[in-house]
N, C-alpha and C positions, 0 to 999 in steps of 0.2 A: 499586455498581450498574450502572455504565458497562462494567465489567469482565464482568458476567455476560450482559450484552446484546451484546457484542463475543464472548464464547466461543460463544454461542449462534448467533450469525450466520456465525461461523466454522464452526460444526459442521453447519449447515444447508448452507451451502456446501459442504463436503467431502463431505456426502451426495448431494448434487445433482450434485457430478462423479463420483461412484462408482455413480450410477446407472444403471439399465438404459435410461431413458426419453430418447430422444433431445433433445427440447426442452428437458427439465431440465439434460440436460448443456451444451447450447448456450447457455441462458441462464446457467450458470452460469461457463463460458469467457469470454463476453462480460463478467461483470459483473468477474471476476478481470483479465482484459486492463484494463479501463477503471481498476479502481481501482490497478493495478502502473502504468498509462501517466501518472494523474493524481499518483500519489505521485511519480513521476520527475519529473514537470514541476514539482511545489511543490517539490522537492528542488533543482532547478536555478534556479528562481526564489528560493529563498533564499540560495544561494551567488553568485548576483548582488547580492542586499541585501548580504550580507556584504562582496564585492569592491568594490562600491561606497562603504561606508563604511570601507573599510582593515581589517576587522574588529576596529575600536574604537568605543567608545561610552561615553558618560557613565555609563549606568546598566545595569542588565540586558540590555538590549536584544540584545547580540551573543550574550550567553548562550543567550535565548531563540531567536534565530536558528541556534545551533548544536545546540542540542536539537531544534529543529524539523527541521533537517537530518536528524540522527541518527534521529527517528522515521519521517520519510519513506523513509528509507533500509531501516530495517526493514521498513515495508509493502512497498517495490519488491520485497526479497529473500523476503518470505513469500507475497505474491500473485502475484509474478513467477514463483515455484517452481511454486506450484499452477495457475497458467495453462500451464507447461511439462508439468507432470505431467498434466493433463486430456487433452493429446494422446496420452500413452503408454497411457493406459488404455482409449484409445477400439477 
């Protein structure tokens, strides 16, 4: 269910970036830029958590930190690319 919601939101965002309406394009640019920035900050904070714990833990904690970093990196690539692409299509 969450995958369909994410795919729908991404589809609407792509539509807004390609839209001829300036307000929709601007809102899509702001949204993609904010998501890319927030994901980059979250990835940096997760890296600091890993550094502080010396990348080891008693349980699956570091695995979650590393998975979270990968998830955030994927978001940075996707939404950062959309953000940069939105300027070339205007």
